[in-house]
MDTraj code that builds the backbone (N, CA, C; nanometers):
import mdtraj as md
import numpy as np

residues = "UNK UNK UNK UNK UNK UNK UNK UNK UNK UNK UNK UNK UNK UNK UNK UNK UNK UNK UNK UNK UNK UNK UNK UNK UNK UNK UNK UNK UNK UNK UNK UNK UNK UNK UNK UNK UNK UNK UNK UNK UNK UNK UNK UNK UNK UNK UNK UNK UNK UNK UNK UNK UNK UNK UNK UNK UNK UNK UNK UNK UNK UNK UNK UNK UNK UNK UNK UNK UNK UNK UNK UNK UNK UNK UNK UNK UNK UNK UNK UNK UNK UNK UNK UNK UNK UNK UNK UNK UNK UNK UNK UNK UNK UNK UNK UNK UNK UNK UNK UNK UNK UNK UNK UNK UNK UNK UNK UNK UNK UNK UNK UNK UNK UNK UNK UNK UNK UNK UNK UNK UNK UNK UNK UNK UNK UNK UNK UNK UNK UNK UNK UNK UNK UNK UNK UNK UNK UNK UNK UNK UNK UNK UNK UNK UNK UNK UNK UNK UNK UNK UNK UNK UNK UNK UNK UNK UNK UNK".split()
xyz = np.array([
    [0.1062, -0.1830, -0.0329],
    [-0.0080, -0.0171, -0.0082],
    [0.0773, 0.1251, -0.0195],
    [0.0751, 0.1908, -0.1260],
    [0.1159, 0.3214, -0.1226],
    [0.0896, 0.4402, 0.0013],
    [0.2013, 0.5362, 0.0366],
    [0.1372, 0.6655, 0.1312],
    [0.1386, 0.7944, 0.0481],
    [0.0768, 0.8419, 0.0510],
    [0.1121, 0.9983, -0.0557],
    [0.2079, 1.0523, 0.0159],
    [0.2318, 1.0509, 0.1135],
    [0.2469, 1.1373, 0.2368],
    [0.4437, 1.1824, 0.2207],
    [0.5131, 1.2210, 0.2006],
    [0.6753, 1.2941, 0.1506],
    [0.7430, 1.1664, 0.2810],
    [0.8143, 1.1654, 0.2515],
    [0.9316, 1.0642, 0.3314],
    [1.0112, 1.1827, 0.4717],
    [1.0012, 1.1338, 0.6055],
    [1.0659, 1.1797, 0.7124],
    [1.2496, 1.2944, 0.6272],
    [1.2816, 1.4522, 0.6769],
    [1.3890, 1.4491, 0.6650],
    [1.4853, 1.3784, 0.7214],
    [1.4431, 1.3449, 0.8789],
    [1.5813, 1.2853, 0.9354],
    [1.4392, 1.1893, 1.0459],
    [1.5511, 1.1681, 1.1234],
    [1.4565, 1.1041, 1.2222],
    [1.5240, 1.1707, 1.3586],
    [1.3693, 1.1641, 1.4647],
    [1.5002, 1.1690, 1.6014],
    [1.4762, 1.0262, 1.6198],
    [1.6369, 1.0356, 1.6695],
    [1.6877, 0.9402, 1.7579],
    [1.7044, 0.9941, 1.9091],
    [1.6879, 0.8807, 1.9862],
    [1.7291, 0.9033, 2.1317],
    [1.8833, 0.7935, 2.1695],
    [1.9331, 0.8216, 2.2009],
    [2.0584, 0.7479, 2.2726],
    [2.0394, 0.7028, 2.3668],
    [2.1033, 0.5762, 2.4079],
    [2.1083, 0.6239, 2.5829],
    [2.2278, 0.4873, 2.5919],
    [2.3500, 0.5198, 2.6873],
    [2.3580, 0.3435, 2.6816],
    [2.4408, 0.3738, 2.8459],
    [2.4231, 0.2177, 2.9021],
    [2.4715, 0.2388, 3.0916],
    [2.5986, 0.1980, 3.0652],
    [2.6713, 0.2371, 3.2101],
    [2.7922, 0.2692, 3.1978],
    [2.8107, 0.1466, 3.1230],
    [2.8430, 0.0219, 3.1546],
    [2.9249, -0.0861, 3.0753],
    [2.8981, -0.1196, 2.9561],
    [2.7789, -0.0124, 2.8936],
    [2.7568, -0.0129, 2.7221],
    [2.8359, 0.1493, 2.6741],
    [2.8621, 0.2344, 2.7602],
    [2.9109, 0.3383, 2.6699],
    [2.9831, 0.3119, 2.5492],
    [3.1351, 0.1674, 2.5269],
    [3.2124, 0.1801, 2.5159],
    [3.1401, 0.1526, 2.3262],
    [3.0701, 0.0633, 2.3535],
    [2.9400, -0.0336, 2.2535],
    [2.9117, 0.1365, 2.1462],
    [2.8503, 0.2606, 2.2858],
    [2.7230, 0.2940, 2.1550],
    [2.8552, 0.3635, 2.1507],
    [2.9792, 0.4420, 2.1410],
    [3.0513, 0.5482, 2.0945],
    [3.1293, 0.4030, 1.9626],
    [3.1786, 0.2857, 1.9607],
    [3.1840, 0.2468, 1.8570],
    [3.1110, 0.2427, 1.7530],
    [2.9354, 0.2286, 1.8147],
    [2.8377, 0.1610, 1.6937],
    [2.8144, 0.2902, 1.6309],
    [2.8173, 0.4118, 1.7326],
    [2.8122, 0.5908, 1.6482],
    [2.8780, 0.6084, 1.5654],
    [2.9931, 0.5744, 1.6093],
    [3.0778, 0.6262, 1.5345],
    [3.1197, 0.5253, 1.3688],
    [3.0890, 0.4169, 1.3341],
    [3.0618, 0.3317, 1.2017],
    [2.9358, 0.3417, 1.1948],
    [2.8918, 0.3974, 1.2300],
    [2.7501, 0.4798, 1.1705],
    [2.6552, 0.6077, 1.1996],
    [2.8578, 0.6908, 1.1731],
    [2.8284, 0.8414, 1.1738],
    [2.7975, 0.9072, 1.1205],
    [2.8005, 0.8193, 0.9267],
    [2.7252, 0.9303, 0.8032],
    [2.5724, 0.9005, 0.8450],
    [2.5959, 0.7660, 0.8668],
    [2.3696, 0.7416, 0.8730],
    [2.3484, 0.8288, 0.9971],
    [2.4037, 0.8334, 1.0918],
    [2.3436, 0.9168, 1.2182],
    [2.3670, 1.0509, 1.2107],
    [2.4424, 1.1275, 1.1051],
    [2.4419, 1.2825, 1.1021],
    [2.3915, 1.3226, 0.9839],
    [2.2274, 1.2373, 0.9813],
    [2.1160, 1.3073, 0.8665],
    [1.9974, 1.3123, 0.9639],
    [2.0442, 1.2594, 1.1083],
    [1.9218, 1.2379, 1.2202],
    [1.9737, 1.3164, 1.3274],
    [1.8288, 1.3928, 1.3928],
    [1.8308, 1.4726, 1.5495],
    [1.8438, 1.3277, 1.6649],
    [1.9767, 1.3706, 1.7012],
    [2.0587, 1.3154, 1.8130],
    [1.9658, 1.3941, 1.9652],
    [1.9281, 1.2619, 2.0702],
    [1.9221, 1.3038, 2.1811],
    [1.9619, 1.1291, 2.2198],
    [1.9687, 1.2341, 2.3683],
    [2.0520, 1.1270, 2.4766],
    [2.0783, 1.1726, 2.6109],
    [2.1067, 1.0730, 2.6837],
    [2.1165, 1.0527, 2.8432],
    [2.2891, 1.1901, 2.8406],
    [2.2752, 1.2373, 2.9663],
    [2.3612, 1.3514, 2.9902],
    [2.5786, 1.2789, 2.9314],
    [2.5637, 1.1691, 2.9601],
    [2.6657, 1.0853, 2.9962],
    [2.7015, 1.0828, 2.8427],
    [2.6302, 1.0098, 2.8249],
    [2.6603, 0.9118, 2.6548],
    [2.6461, 1.0386, 2.5679],
    [2.5337, 1.1318, 2.5862],
    [2.5451, 1.2500, 2.5531],
    [2.6974, 1.3373, 2.4540],
    [2.7126, 1.3624, 2.5786],
    [2.8361, 1.4510, 2.6318],
    [2.9677, 1.3644, 2.5724],
    [2.9869, 1.2377, 2.5425],
    [3.0103, 1.0873, 2.5273],
    [3.0745, 1.1456, 2.3646],
    [2.9256, 1.1567, 2.3057],
    [2.9324, 1.1119, 2.1492],
    [2.9591, 1.2768, 2.1219],
    [2.9258, 1.4018, 2.1996],
    [2.9371, 1.5215, 2.1264],
    [3.0918, 1.5474, 2.0977],
    [3.2037, 1.4911, 2.2867],
    [3.2921, 1.4714, 2.2735],
    [3.4450, 1.4603, 2.1781],
    [3.3641, 1.3280, 2.1742],
    [3.4952, 1.1946, 2.1100],
    [3.4436, 1.1895, 1.9328],
    [3.3100, 1.2204, 1.9449],
    [3.2662, 1.2819, 1.7636],
    [3.2115, 1.3665, 1.6398],
    [3.2408, 1.4192, 1.7345],
    [3.1660, 1.5903, 1.6782],
    [3.0567, 1.5454, 1.6497],
    [2.9410, 1.4737, 1.7301],
    [2.8334, 1.4830, 1.6885],
    [2.7127, 1.5690, 1.7802],
    [2.6044, 1.6484, 1.7482],
    [2.5667, 1.6944, 1.7655],
    [2.4542, 1.6677, 1.8188],
    [2.4264, 1.6783, 1.8824],
    [2.3017, 1.6108, 2.0402],
    [2.2254, 1.7266, 2.1243],
    [2.1350, 1.6879, 2.1309],
    [2.0577, 1.7453, 2.2882],
    [2.0834, 1.6386, 2.3621],
    [2.1296, 1.7203, 2.4904],
    [2.1131, 1.6266, 2.5743],
    [2.0500, 1.6607, 2.7133],
    [1.9759, 1.5564, 2.7859],
    [1.8538, 1.5143, 2.8961],
    [1.9824, 1.4503, 3.0436],
    [1.9223, 1.5497, 3.1174],
    [2.0496, 1.4602, 3.2484],
    [1.9883, 1.2925, 3.2516],
    [2.1164, 1.2721, 3.3161],
    [2.1631, 1.1355, 3.3787],
    [2.0095, 1.0595, 3.3902],
    [2.0500, 0.9233, 3.3256],
    [1.9524, 0.8047, 3.3225],
    [1.9142, 0.8760, 3.4672],
    [1.9936, 0.7391, 3.5870],
    [1.9531, 0.7447, 3.6852],
    [1.8585, 0.8889, 3.7596],
    [1.8977, 1.0060, 3.7011],
    [1.8589, 1.1684, 3.7878],
    [1.7437, 1.1826, 3.6639],
    [1.6289, 1.1069, 3.5729],
    [1.5534, 1.1868, 3.4938],
    [1.5787, 1.1376, 3.3920],
    [1.6638, 1.1032, 3.3047],
    [1.7407, 1.0891, 3.1935],
    [1.6007, 0.9983, 3.1014],
    [1.5779, 0.9692, 3.1586],
    [1.5460, 0.8415, 3.0828],
    [1.3604, 0.8468, 3.1413],
    [1.3027, 0.9324, 3.2003],
    [1.1866, 1.0017, 3.1887],
    [1.2016, 1.0887, 3.1239],
    [1.2592, 1.1720, 3.1089],
    [1.2373, 1.2696, 3.0620],
    [1.2834, 1.1993, 2.8611],
    [1.3428, 1.1418, 2.8264],
    [1.3205, 1.0904, 2.6844],
    [1.2044, 1.0148, 2.7023],
    [1.1288, 0.9305, 2.8240],
    [0.9803, 0.8994, 2.7385],
    [0.9094, 0.9532, 2.7531],
    [0.8946, 1.0814, 2.7953],
    [0.7981, 1.1863, 2.7897],
    [0.8162, 1.2341, 2.6768],
    [0.8890, 1.2802, 2.6373],
    [0.9211, 1.3201, 2.4688],
    [0.8906, 1.1921, 2.3591],
    [0.8893, 1.0634, 2.4228],
    [0.8130, 0.9117, 2.3074],
    [0.6715, 0.9816, 2.2981],
    [0.6374, 0.9845, 2.4786],
    [0.5108, 0.9956, 2.4378],
    [0.3875, 1.1479, 2.3709],
    [0.4924, 1.2354, 2.3455],
    [0.4368, 1.3173, 2.3012],
    [0.4476, 1.2630, 2.1857],
    [0.5097, 1.1752, 2.0781],
    [0.5770, 1.1832, 1.9888],
    [0.6552, 1.2729, 1.9043],
    [0.7524, 1.3220, 2.0373],
    [0.8683, 1.3988, 1.9912],
    [1.0384, 1.2307, 1.9403],
    [1.0068, 1.1380, 1.9698],
    [1.1377, 1.0581, 1.9697],
    [1.0817, 0.9167, 1.8273],
    [1.1364, 0.9140, 1.7687],
    [1.0966, 0.8250, 1.6187],
    [1.1268, 0.7370, 1.6853],
    [1.2622, 0.6574, 1.7608],
    [1.3998, 0.5454, 1.7444],
    [1.4490, 0.5874, 1.8875],
    [1.4362, 0.4592, 1.8994],
    [1.5611, 0.4735, 2.0310],
    [1.6197, 0.3735, 2.0234],
    [1.7940, 0.3728, 2.0261],
    [1.8711, 0.3243, 2.0866],
    [1.9138, 0.3298, 2.2318],
    [1.8402, 0.2373, 2.2824],
    [1.9235, 0.1660, 2.4258],
    [1.9631, 0.0502, 2.4526],
    [2.1414, 0.0765, 2.4477],
    [2.1819, -0.0363, 2.4955],
    [2.2005, 0.0004, 2.6316],
    [2.0984, -0.1538, 2.7360],
    [2.1564, -0.1322, 2.9046],
    [2.2148, -0.2660, 2.9366],
    [2.2211, -0.2902, 2.9740],
    [2.3675, -0.3393, 3.0617],
    [2.2397, -0.4935, 3.1191],
    [2.2437, -0.5882, 3.1101],
    [2.1169, -0.6248, 3.1370],
    [2.1907, -0.8024, 3.2526],
    [2.3203, -0.7445, 3.2922],
    [2.4453, -0.8083, 3.3558],
    [2.4602, -0.7426, 3.4728],
    [2.3956, -0.6134, 3.5107],
    [2.4331, -0.4974, 3.5610],
    [2.2754, -0.4948, 3.6025],
    [2.2880, -0.4411, 3.8436],
    [2.1420, -0.4304, 3.8584],
    [2.1580, -0.2918, 3.8443],
    [2.0519, -0.1800, 3.7690],
    [2.0505, -0.0855, 3.8150],
    [1.8930, 0.0159, 3.9334],
    [1.9609, 0.0986, 3.9418],
    [1.9260, 0.1505, 4.0432],
    [1.8494, 0.2851, 4.0617],
    [1.8142, 0.2672, 3.8819],
    [1.6927, 0.3140, 3.8605],
    [1.6559, 0.2421, 3.7557],
    [1.6072, 0.0182, 3.8116],
    [1.5336, -0.0688, 3.6665],
    [1.3615, 0.0233, 3.6347],
    [1.3591, 0.0758, 3.7389],
    [1.1957, 0.1299, 3.7035],
    [1.1302, 0.2013, 3.6394],
    [1.2475, 0.3520, 3.6410],
    [1.2916, 0.4529, 3.5139],
    [1.3153, 0.3215, 3.3394],
    [1.3365, 0.2544, 3.3917],
    [1.4204, 0.1606, 3.2576],
    [1.3167, 0.0495, 3.1551],
    [1.2083, 0.0672, 3.2916],
    [1.1146, -0.0333, 3.2639],
    [0.9750, 0.0663, 3.2455],
    [0.9705, 0.0934, 3.2600],
    [0.9303, 0.2268, 3.1586],
    [0.9234, 0.2725, 3.0652],
    [1.0884, 0.3488, 3.0816],
    [1.0835, 0.3994, 2.9848],
    [1.0979, 0.2770, 2.8095],
    [1.0883, 0.1655, 2.7944],
    [1.0825, 0.0498, 2.6912],
    [0.9798, 0.1057, 2.6904],
    [0.8773, 0.0088, 2.8044],
    [0.7103, 0.0126, 2.8210],
    [0.6181, 0.1161, 2.7206],
    [0.6666, 0.2317, 2.7493],
    [0.5987, 0.3731, 2.7055],
    [0.6805, 0.3611, 2.5053],
    [0.8022, 0.3428, 2.5334],
    [0.8904, 0.3034, 2.3637],
    [0.7595, 0.1893, 2.2623],
    [0.7304, 0.0724, 2.3250],
    [0.7069, -0.0152, 2.3163],
    [0.5318, -0.0043, 2.2967],
    [0.3987, 0.0495, 2.3869],
    [0.2954, 0.1008, 2.3461],
    [0.2881, 0.2223, 2.2380],
    [0.4489, 0.2705, 2.1884],
    [0.4127, 0.3745, 2.1206],
    [0.4073, 0.3320, 1.9505],
    [0.5066, 0.1603, 1.9748],
    [0.4977, 0.1661, 1.8514],
    [0.5881, 0.2227, 1.7788],
    [0.7146, 0.2935, 1.9038],
    [0.8252, 0.2733, 1.8024],
    [0.9594, 0.2177, 1.8292],
    [1.0034, 0.2073, 1.6668],
    [1.1439, 0.0823, 1.6993],
    [1.2196, 0.1315, 1.8463],
    [1.3119, -0.0360, 1.8704],
    [1.3962, 0.0134, 1.9617],
    [1.5089, -0.1276, 1.9672],
    [1.5890, -0.0610, 1.9910],
    [1.7069, -0.1180, 1.9436],
    [1.8356, -0.1408, 2.0883],
    [1.7919, -0.2514, 2.1701],
    [1.8902, -0.3020, 2.2919],
    [1.9664, -0.3578, 2.2490],
    [2.0462, -0.3765, 2.1351],
    [2.1941, -0.4340, 2.1839],
    [2.2614, -0.3860, 1.9720],
    [2.3799, -0.4182, 1.9988],
    [2.3955, -0.2895, 1.8650],
    [2.3872, -0.3928, 1.7167],
    [2.3642, -0.5590, 1.7233],
    [2.3102, -0.5655, 1.6073],
    [2.1988, -0.5419, 1.6008],
    [2.0652, -0.5023, 1.6228],
    [1.9475, -0.4226, 1.6043],
    [1.9771, -0.3427, 1.5923],
    [2.0092, -0.2071, 1.6233],
    [2.0910, -0.1382, 1.6325],
    [2.1153, -0.0503, 1.4254],
    [2.1891, -0.1799, 1.4417],
    [2.2489, -0.1497, 1.3176],
    [2.1547, -0.1789, 1.2380],
    [2.0864, -0.2884, 1.2207],
    [1.9481, -0.3309, 1.1236],
    [1.8681, -0.1738, 1.1178],
    [1.8127, -0.1705, 1.2665],
    [1.7609, -0.0284, 1.2584],
    [1.8325, 0.0961, 1.1642],
    [1.9527, 0.1261, 1.1456],
    [1.9798, 0.2374, 1.1164],
    [2.0266, 0.1569, 0.9455],
    [1.9983, 0.0958, 0.8962],
    [2.0253, 0.0604, 0.7541],
    [1.9959, 0.0423, 0.6901],
    [1.7822, 0.0642, 0.7467],
    [1.6760, -0.0109, 0.6994],
    [1.6544, 0.1066, 0.6419],
    [1.6340, 0.0013, 0.4940],
    [1.5438, 0.1728, 0.3927],
    [1.4078, 0.2047, 0.4864],
    [1.3729, 0.1504, 0.5739],
    [1.2406, 0.1815, 0.6314],
    [1.2846, 0.3472, 0.6814],
    [1.4122, 0.3529, 0.7459],
    [1.3233, 0.4678, 0.7804],
    [1.4364, 0.6307, 0.7027],
    [1.4368, 0.5882, 0.5548],
    [1.3337, 0.6847, 0.4733],
    [1.2331, 0.6853, 0.4611],
    [1.0993, 0.6274, 0.5500],
    [1.0481, 0.6536, 0.4991],
    [0.8837, 0.6933, 0.5570],
    [0.7893, 0.7494, 0.6004],
    [0.6872, 0.7764, 0.6941],
    [0.6465, 0.6593, 0.7620],
    [0.6660, 0.6610, 0.8984],
    [0.6510, 0.6116, 0.9770],
    [0.5060, 0.6342, 1.0406],
    [0.4047, 0.5680, 1.1039],
    [0.2898, 0.6192, 1.2039],
    [0.3200, 0.5615, 1.3677],
    [0.4030, 0.6317, 1.4745],
    [0.3437, 0.5981, 1.5961],
    [0.1999, 0.5981, 1.5841],
    [0.1941, 0.4804, 1.7341],
    [0.0244, 0.4889, 1.7522],
    [0.0884, 0.5886, 1.8720],
    [-0.0836, 0.6273, 1.8719],
    [-0.0537, 0.6992, 2.0344],
    [-0.1632, 0.6601, 2.1358],
    [-0.1283, 0.5571, 2.1706],
    [-0.2458, 0.5374, 2.2644],
    [-0.3952, 0.6505, 2.3550],
    [-0.3382, 0.7674, 2.3482],
    [-0.4750, 0.8447, 2.4917],
    [-0.5387, 0.8638, 2.3685],
    [-0.5284, 0.8751, 2.1309],
    [-0.5661, 0.8896, 2.1095],
    [-0.7009, 0.7636, 2.0410],
    [-0.5717, 0.6588, 2.0359],
    [-0.6798, 0.5705, 2.0184],
    [-0.6722, 0.4089, 2.0905],
    [-0.7169, 0.4420, 2.2279],
    [-0.6529, 0.3343, 2.2956],
    [-0.7590, 0.1670, 2.3330],
    [-0.8101, 0.1829, 2.1492],
    [-0.8805, 0.0282, 2.1579],
    [-1.0425, 0.0516, 2.2822],
    [-1.0429, -0.1527, 2.2561],
    [-1.1609, -0.1651, 2.3345],
    [-1.1300, -0.1755, 2.4475],
    [-1.2763, -0.1172, 2.5447],
    [-1.2407, -0.1258, 2.6343],
    [-1.2427, -0.3155, 2.7259],
    [-1.1338, -0.3566, 2.7871],
    [-1.0654, -0.4542, 2.8853],
    [-1.2141, -0.5429, 2.8683],
    [-1.3216, -0.5714, 2.9328],
    [-1.4361, -0.6093, 2.8873],
    [-1.5221, -0.6224, 2.7549],
    [-1.4407, -0.5593, 2.6597],
    [-1.4631, -0.6056, 2.5250],
    [-1.3693, -0.6201, 2.4037],
    [-1.3471, -0.7660, 2.4762],
    [-1.2673, -0.8912, 2.3485],
    [-1.2208, -0.8206, 2.2652],
    [-1.1303, -0.8384, 2.2160],
    [-1.0217, -0.7909, 2.0382],
    [-1.0709, -0.8531, 1.9671],
    [-1.0831, -0.7944, 1.8749],
    [-1.1600, -0.9570, 1.7535],
    [-1.0521, -0.9614, 1.7180],
    [-1.0456, -1.1260, 1.6352],
    [-0.9214, -1.2671, 1.6311],
    [-0.9090, -1.2707, 1.5140],
    [-0.8137, -1.2376, 1.4436],
    [-0.8250, -1.2558, 1.2704],
    [-0.7092, -1.3731, 1.2605],
    [-0.8107, -1.5117, 1.1887],
    [-0.7175, -1.6283, 1.1331],
    [-0.6451, -1.7085, 1.0081],
    [-0.5297, -1.6394, 1.0650],
    [-0.5123, -1.6945, 0.9109],
    [-0.4967, -1.8465, 0.8104],
    [-0.5170, -1.9091, 0.7627],
    [-0.5856, -2.0433, 0.7524],
    [-0.4594, -2.0828, 0.6521],
])
top = md.Topology()
chain = top.add_chain()
for i, resn in enumerate(residues, 1):
    res = top.add_residue(resn, chain, resSeq=i)
    for name in ("N", "CA", "C"):
        top.add_atom(name, md.element.get_by_symbol(name[0]), res)
traj = md.Trajectory(xyz[None], top)
């Protein structure tokens, strides 16, 4: 199905990396620098500062994740102001702000934006031909779906 709307000039990409994943983020961003250059970048504090200082990328920085940065990015996602999330989180380290991490991932899924949680997925997303096409995120506040008491119809494929 063709879409008559124009393709976006660039995506709004949020970049977050936990402490043990910051080097991975830097290496990934350096490898994909030519692709990232055409997009508007957002990041939590330390990740954004590292991307600016070491790679010269322009990045809008929020607070550090444990001090509200994850929530700030989550709010931007909920407001339709972030199109893609690259969140290199560390599954082997306990995080003091784990509820914020889960809330950020939840809002990204609910709002139907692409999420990469490792370098392989981030490579697939950033190099996808779909990056140049219009994508309509879902706004759960505008279309909450049927009430919980009313079952959703099931589509069966024969």
